[in-house]
C-alpha positions in Angstrom: -32.8 74.5 -29.7 -36.0 72.6 -30.3 -39.1 73.7 -28.4 -39.9 71.4 -25.4 -36.4 70.0 -25.2 -36.4 70.4 -21.5 -39.8 69.0 -20.6 -40.1 66.9 -17.4 -39.5 63.3 -18.2 -38.8 61.7 -14.8 -42.3 60.2 -14.9 -41.7 58.6 -18.3 -39.1 56.3 -16.9 -41.7 54.7 -14.6 -43.3 53.3 -17.8 -40.6 50.7 -18.0 -40.4 47.6 -15.9 -36.8 46.6 -16.6 -35.0 43.5 -15.4 -33.1 43.9 -12.1 -29.8 45.4 -13.3 -31.5 48.5 -14.8 -32.3 51.3 -12.3 -34.0 53.9 -14.4 -35.2 55.8 -11.3 -31.7 57.1 -11.0 -31.2 58.2 -14.6 -34.2 60.5 -15.3 -33.5 63.5 -17.5 -33.2 66.6 -15.3 -35.4 69.5 -16.0 -33.9 73.0 -15.8 -35.8 76.2 -15.2 -36.2 78.3 -18.3 -34.8 81.4 -16.7 -31.7 79.9 -15.3 -28.6 82.0 -16.0 -25.0 81.4 -14.8 -21.9 83.4 -14.7 -19.2 82.4 -17.2 -16.7 80.9 -17.7 -17.0 79.0 -14.4 -19.9 77.7 -12.5 -19.3 75.9 -9.2 -21.6 74.7 -6.5 -21.9 76.5 -3.3 -18.9 75.3 -1.4 -16.1 76.4 -3.7 -14.1 77.8 -0.8 -13.7 74.4 1.0 -10.1 73.5 1.5 -8.7 70.9 -1.0 -8.5 67.4 0.4 -5.1 66.9 1.8 -4.5 63.5 0.2 -4.8 64.7 -3.4 -3.0 68.0 -2.6 0.0 66.1 -1.1 0.1 63.6 -4.0 0.2 66.5 -6.5 3.1 68.2 -4.9 5.1 65.1 -4.1 4.8 63.6 -7.6 5.7 66.9 -9.2 8.9 66.9 -7.1 9.5 63.3 -8.0 9.4 64.0 -11.7 11.6 67.1 -11.4 14.3 65.1 -9.5 14.2 61.9 -11.5 17.0 61.0 -13.9 16.0 60.2 -17.5 15.2 56.5 -17.1 12.3 54.2 -17.8 11.2 51.1 -19.6 8.1 49.2 -20.7 9.9 45.9 -21.0 7.9 42.7 -20.9 11.0 40.5 -20.8 11.4 38.1 -17.9 13.4 39.3 -14.9 15.1 37.5 -12.0 12.9 38.0 -8.9 16.0 37.9 -6.7 17.6 40.8 -8.6 18.7 43.5 -6.2 20.7 46.7 -7.0 22.9 47.7 -4.1 23.7 51.0 -5.7 20.0 51.7 -6.4 19.3 55.4 -5.6 15.7 56.4 -5.0 15.0 60.1 -5.5 11.8 59.8 -3.4 13.8 59.1 -0.2 16.4 61.7 -1.1 13.9 64.6 -1.0 11.3 63.2 1.4 13.6 61.6 3.9 13.0 58.0 5.0 9.3 57.9 6.1 9.2 54.2 5.6 8.8 52.0 8.7 12.0 50.8 10.4 10.5 47.4 11.0 7.3 45.7 9.8 5.0 43.2 11.4 3.6 40.2 9.7 0.2 41.5 10.8 -1.2 44.6 9.1 -1.0 47.7 11.2 -4.7 48.0 11.5 -5.0 44.6 13.2 -6.0 45.6 16.7 -5.5 42.1 18.1 -1.8 42.0 18.2 1.4 42.4 16.1 4.4 44.6 16.5 3.7 48.3 16.1 5.3 50.1 13.3 7.9 52.8 14.3 8.2 55.7 11.9 11.6 57.3 11.5 10.6 60.9 10.9 8.1 63.3 12.4 5.8 65.0 9.9 6.7 68.4 11.2 10.1 68.0 9.7 8.7 67.3 6.2 6.5 70.3 5.6 9.0 71.7 3.1 8.0 69.2 0.4 4.8 71.2 -0.3 5.2 74.2 -2.6 3.1 76.9 -4.2 1.1 77.9 -1.3 0.4 74.6 0.5 0.6 75.0 4.2 2.2 72.9 6.9 -1.1 73.0 8.7 -2.7 71.0 5.7 0.2 68.5 5.6 0.2 67.9 9.4 -3.4 66.9 9.3 -2.6 63.9 7.1 -2.4 60.6 8.7 1.3 59.8 9.4 0.8 56.2 8.4 -0.8 57.3 5.1 2.1 59.5 4.3 4.5 56.6 4.8 2.4 54.3 2.7 2.4 56.8 -0.2 6.1 57.4 0.1 6.8 53.7 -0.1 4.5 53.5 -3.1 6.4 56.2 -4.8 9.7 54.5 -4.2 8.3 51.3 -5.7 7.1 53.2 -8.8 10.6 54.5 -9.3 12.1 51.0 -8.9 9.7 49.7 -11.6 10.5 52.6 -13.9 14.2 51.7 -13.9 13.3 48.0 -14.3 14.5 47.0 -10.8 11.7 44.6 -10.4 13.3 42.6 -7.5 13.4 45.7 -5.3 9.9 46.6 -6.4 8.7 43.2 -5.5 10.2 43.5 -2.0 8.5 46.9 -1.4 5.2 45.6 -2.8 5.2 42.7 -0.3 5.7 45.3 2.4 2.9 47.4 1.1 0.4 44.5 1.0 1.1 43.8 4.6 0.5 47.5 5.6 -2.4 48.7 3.4 -6.0 47.4 3.0 -8.7 48.4 0.5 -11.0 48.4 3.5 -8.9 50.8 5.5 -10.3 53.9 7.2 -8.3 56.5 5.2 -8.3 57.4 1.5 -4.5 57.1 1.5 -4.5 53.5 2.7 -7.2 52.5 0.2 -5.5 54.2 -2.7 -2.1 52.6 -1.8 -3.7 49.2 -1.5 -5.2 49.3 -4.9 -2.1 50.8 -6.6 0.1 48.3 -4.9 -2.1 45.4 -6.1 -2.0 46.8 -9.7 1.8 47.2 -9.6 2.2 43.7 -8.2 0.3 42.4 -11.2 2.6 44.4 -13.5 5.7 42.9 -11.9 4.3 39.3 -12.0 3.0 39.8 -15.6 6.5 41.1 -16.6 8.1 37.9 -15.2 5.5 35.7 -16.9 5.1 37.6 -20.1 1.4 38.1 -19.6 -0.4 41.3 -20.6 -4.1 40.5 -21.1 -6.6 41.3 -18.4 -9.5 39.1 -17.5 -12.6 41.2 -16.9 -16.0 40.2 -15.6 -18.0 42.6 -17.7 -21.3 42.1 -15.8 -19.6 43.0 -12.5 -18.0 46.0 -14.1 -21.3 47.2 -15.6 -23.1 46.8 -12.2 -20.3 48.9 -10.6 -20.9 51.6 -13.2 -24.5 51.6 -12.1 -23.6 52.1 -8.5 -21.1 54.8 -9.4 -23.9 56.5 -11.4 -26.0 56.5 -8.2 -23.4 57.9 -5.8 -21.5 60.4 -7.9 -22.5 63.0 -10.6 -19.7 62.0 -13.1 -21.6 59.4 -15.1 -24.8 61.4 -15.1 -22.8 64.4 -16.3 -21.4 62.4 -19.2 -24.8 61.0 -20.2 -26.9 64.1 -20.1 -24.5 66.6 -21.6 -23.9 64.2 -24.5 -27.7 63.6 -24.9 -28.3 67.3 -25.1 -25.7 67.7 -27.9 -27.2 64.7 -29.8 -30.7 66.1 -29.3 -29.7 69.4 -30.9 -28.0 67.6 -33.8 -31.2 65.6 -34.4 -33.5 68.7 -34.5 -36.1 68.2 -37.2 -34.4 65.0 -38.5 -36.7 62.1 -39.4 -34.2 59.3 -39.5 -31.4 59.1 -37.0 -28.7 56.7 -36.2 -26.6 56.5 -33.0 -23.4 54.5 -32.8 -22.4 54.0 -29.2 -18.8 52.8 -29.1 -19.1 51.1 -25.7 -22.8 50.8 -24.8 -22.6 48.6 -21.8 -26.2 48.4 -20.4 -27.5 51.4 -22.3 -28.4 53.4 -19.2 -27.9 56.7 -21.1 -30.5 56.3 -23.8 -34.0 56.0 -22.3 -34.0 59.7 -21.3 -33.0 60.8 -24.8 -35.6 58.4 -26.3 -38.4 60.0 -24.3 -37.5 63.5 -25.5 -37.3 62.4 -29.1 -40.7 60.6 -28.7 -42.4 63.8 -27.5 -41.1 66.2 -30.1 -43.7 68.6 -31.5 -42.9 67.4 -35.1 -43.2 63.8 -34.0 -40.6 61.1 -33.2 -37.9 60.1 -35.7 -37.1 56.6 -36.7 -34.1 55.7 -34.5 -31.5 53.1 -35.3 -28.8 52.3 -32.8 -25.6 50.4 -33.2 -24.3 49.2 -29.8 -20.7 48.1 -29.6 -19.1 46.1 -26.8 -17.2 43.1 -25.8 -20.0 40.7 -24.9 -22.7 39.7 -27.4 -24.8 38.4 -24.5 -24.8 41.8 -22.8 -25.4 43.6 -26.1 -28.4 41.5 -27.0 -29.9 42.0 -23.5 -29.3 45.7 -23.8 -31.0 45.8 -27.2 -34.1 44.1 -25.8 -34.4 46.6 -23.0 -34.0 49.6 -25.3 -36.4 48.1 -27.8 -39.1 47.5 -25.2 -38.7 51.0 -23.9 -39.0 52.5 -27.4 -42.1 50.4 -28.0 -43.8 51.7 -24.9 -43.0 55.2 -26.2 -44.5 54.4 -29.6 -41.2 55.1 -31.3 -39.9 53.2 -34.3 -36.6 51.7 -33.2 -33.9 49.2 -34.5 -30.9 47.9 -32.6 -27.8 46.4 -34.2 -25.3 44.8 -31.8 -21.6 44.5 -32.8 -19.3 42.6 -30.4 -16.1 44.1 -31.7 -14.0 47.2 -31.1 -14.8 50.2 -33.3 -11.2 50.4 -34.6 -11.5 46.7 -35.8 -14.5 47.1 -38.1 -15.1 48.7 -41.5 -17.8 51.1 -42.4 -19.9 48.5 -44.2 -20.4 46.6 -40.9 -22.1 49.7 -39.4 -24.7 49.8 -42.1 -25.1 53.6 -42.3 -28.1 54.3 -44.6 -28.6 57.2 -47.0 -30.7 60.0 -45.5 -29.8 59.1 -41.9 -28.4 61.7 -39.5 -25.5 60.0 -37.8 -24.3 60.6 -34.2 -21.3 58.8 -32.6 -21.1 58.7 -28.8 -17.9 57.8 -26.9 -17.8 57.8 -23.1 -14.2 57.0 -22.5 -13.0 55.1 -19.5 -9.8 53.2 -18.3 -11.4 49.8 -17.7 -10.2 48.3 -20.9 -9.4 49.4 -24.5 -12.9 49.7 -25.9 -12.0 51.0 -29.4 -8.7 49.4 -30.5 -6.0 51.4 -32.3 -6.6 55.1 -32.1 -5.4 55.8 -35.6 -7.9 53.2 -37.0 -10.6 54.7 -34.9 -9.9 58.2 -36.3 -9.8 56.9 -39.8 -13.2 55.3 -39.5 -14.7 58.4 -37.9 -13.4 60.4 -40.9 -15.0 58.0 -43.3 -18.4 58.0 -41.5 -18.4 61.8 -41.3 -21.0 61.9 -38.5 -23.3 64.9 -37.9 -22.1 64.9 -34.3 -19.5 63.1 -32.2 -20.1 63.4 -28.4 -16.9 62.7 -26.5 -16.4 62.4 -22.7 -12.8 62.0 -21.7 -11.1 61.3 -18.4 -8.4 63.8 -17.7 -5.8 61.1 -17.5 -3.2 59.8 -20.0 -3.0 56.1 -21.1 0.2 56.7 -23.0 3.8 57.5 -22.2 6.2 55.8 -19.9 5.2 53.8 -16.8 6.2 56.6 -14.5 4.2 59.2 -16.5 1.1 57.0 -16.2 1.8 56.3 -12.5 2.1 60.0 -11.6 -1.0 61.0 -13.5 -3.2 58.2 -12.3 -2.1 58.6 -8.7 -3.2 62.2 -8.7 -6.4 61.4 -10.6 -7.6 58.5 -8.5 -6.6 60.2 -5.2 -9.0 62.9 -6.2 -11.7 60.5 -7.1 -11.3 58.6 -3.9 -11.4 62.0 -2.0 -14.8 62.7 -3.7 -16.2 59.4 -2.7 -15.0 59.8 0.9 -16.9 63.1 1.2 -20.1 61.3 0.2 -19.9 57.8 1.7 -18.3 56.4 5.0 -15.4 54.0 4.7 -17.5 51.0 5.5 -20.3 51.7 3.0 -20.7 48.7 0.6 -21.6 50.9 -2.4 -18.3 52.8 -2.0 -16.3 49.6 -1.8 -18.0 48.2 -4.8 -17.2 51.3 -6.9 -13.6 51.3 -5.6 -13.0 47.6 -6.1 -15.0 46.7 -9.2 -14.5 49.9 -11.1 -11.7 52.2 -9.9 -9.2 49.4 -9.1 -9.8 47.8 -12.5 -9.1 51.1 -14.2 -5.9 51.6 -12.1 -4.9 48.0 -13.0 -5.4 48.6 -16.7 -3.4 51.8 -16.7 -0.4 50.4 -14.7 -0.4 46.7 -15.2 -1.8 46.3 -18.7 -1.6 49.6 -20.6 1.3 51.3 -22.2 2.7 51.6 -25.7 5.2 48.8 -25.5 2.6 46.5 -23.9 -0.2 47.0 -26.4 2.0 47.8 -29.4 -0.1 50.9 -30.0 0.3 54.6 -29.3 -2.6 56.3 -27.6 -3.7 59.9 -28.1 -3.3 61.9 -25.0 -6.4 64.0 -25.7 -8.8 63.1 -28.4 -10.1 66.7 -28.5 -6.8 67.9 -30.0 -6.7 65.0 -32.4 -10.2 65.6 -33.7 -9.4 69.3 -34.3 -6.4 68.2 -36.5 -8.4 65.6 -38.5 -11.3 67.1 -40.4 -13.5 67.8 -37.4 -14.9 71.1 -36.1 -15.9 71.6 -32.5 -19.5 72.3 -31.6 -19.6 74.4 -28.5 -21.6 72.9 -25.7 -24.8 74.9 -25.4 -26.2 76.9 -22.5 -28.8 74.1 -22.1 -26.0 71.6 -21.6 -24.5 73.8 -19.0 -27.9 74.2 -17.2 -28.4 70.5 -17.2 -24.9 69.8 -15.8 -25.6 72.3 -13.0 -28.8 70.6 -12.2 -27.0 67.3 -12.0 -24.7 68.8 -9.4 -27.7 70.1 -7.5 -28.8 66.5 -7.1 -25.8 66.0 -4.8 -25.3 67.8 -1.5 -23.5 71.1 -2.3 -20.9 70.7 0.5 -19.1 67.9 -1.5 -17.1 70.3 -3.5 -17.8 69.3 -7.1 -16.9 72.0 -9.6 -18.2 72.7 -13.1 -16.2 74.7 -15.6 -17.1 75.9 -19.0 -14.3 76.9 -21.4 -13.2 76.6 -25.0 -16.5 75.0 -26.0 -16.2 72.2 -23.4 -17.7 71.4 -20.1 -15.4 70.1 -17.3 -16.5 68.4 -14.1 -14.1 67.9 -11.3 -13.6 67.7 -7.6 -12.5 71.0 -6.0 -10.0 72.5 -8.5 -9.0 69.2 -10.3 -10.8 68.5 -13.6 -11.7 64.8 -13.9 -14.1 64.5 -16.9 -14.4 66.7 -19.9 -17.4 66.7 -22.4 -17.1 68.1 -25.9 -19.0 67.8 -29.2 -17.7 67.7 -32.7 -19.0 67.6 -36.3 -17.4 66.5 -39.5 -16.7 69.1 -42.1 -18.0 66.7 -44.7 -21.3 66.4 -42.9 -21.8 70.1 -43.3 
């Protein structure tokens, strides 16, 4: 590790006067203490014994039971369907093992409307349903769940099964019911999660009837939501700083360096790294950056901001924008120069397909043979059948919503912005847009395993990366239950005992 790699740099960010969307005060490089030591393989913040949140725990057990009980059926068809299609013999395994928790009658007003409307009557008491939780879950934990939330999730599961067997008429009926009952502004995580999942699944049903499979995304809104998420949760900071540390180590004593960011957005990650590079004992390198994204307007603005920051640091810098997906370009467009040390950074997300076909992306990475690839993956699959993606995403996003609820009240505008402009868009892309038959492309479940099989060698995340990640968690109140795990050369950040983001670094055998 280079000397001075962990110097204080918070003050350096004050040198910039960025335009309004950039909030550099929230992205300063954390400074660990030199004598920090942590037990391995796991480091967790100080409230690891907190009970798991009931929503994500219940979802995990119920969806596991759902998959175990399902017949082999599923489709990704985009063909038109008759909205009036109903299947009288339709058997829903969710009802068979949970009992009918759905409401006997529904009001035209949502149930949270205090001004009137017929009250919902539930057909079962929760006390009779505690047997659905296995492997150590307690009836006490289940009974604490809101009864209405349980019913909403049960109906959502039934709807997912209907979609998985192509019974879109029945799914449409249940989705109408869900949209009357659940609001994204609701007081409970269960209601908010159900509201967003129901909206995404409704889009899928409508898109299937109309033959539409392309999302419309306001990228400026999405990028602003990323900023808010960065301020209220450690996940984005974790991705940025652990990757920066691996890149910093790969650039040690290199005079000419080139960073390719596969989805740069507003470039919030890079000022902290630039400051460290600019203050190296051996002097700053010449830095070239290729920023890839979907909007040339945003890319150009990001390049201006990074160029201005590098200029204030006295660092030689070039920026090259490419408004294409990485898997759609050839190596010549990336203009890699002889003598440069190349780093490729990829912070994966589920908002949209940022890179194109996975096999083309892999082939280009092999051709480029970078010194380091920094990869941050969400622990969620974009491939497989609809029901596979539904089950995985329901557990994943229930956990994310749980983590936000521990930090922000239900009426907090920042929380709603993250949930609506970021998490909902991810859910919609996974359920309504994504999938092999819809995109025509198979997606790797985990890029880590694919890189290991294709000419790349893992570079273990260093102790300095671990120290930085721990400091990031310390920026958030410890009672919130974030957990940090080190294992098999990776760093994993999650909520309670559910891993959500995994950071790893890789190098090409050819670059060695």
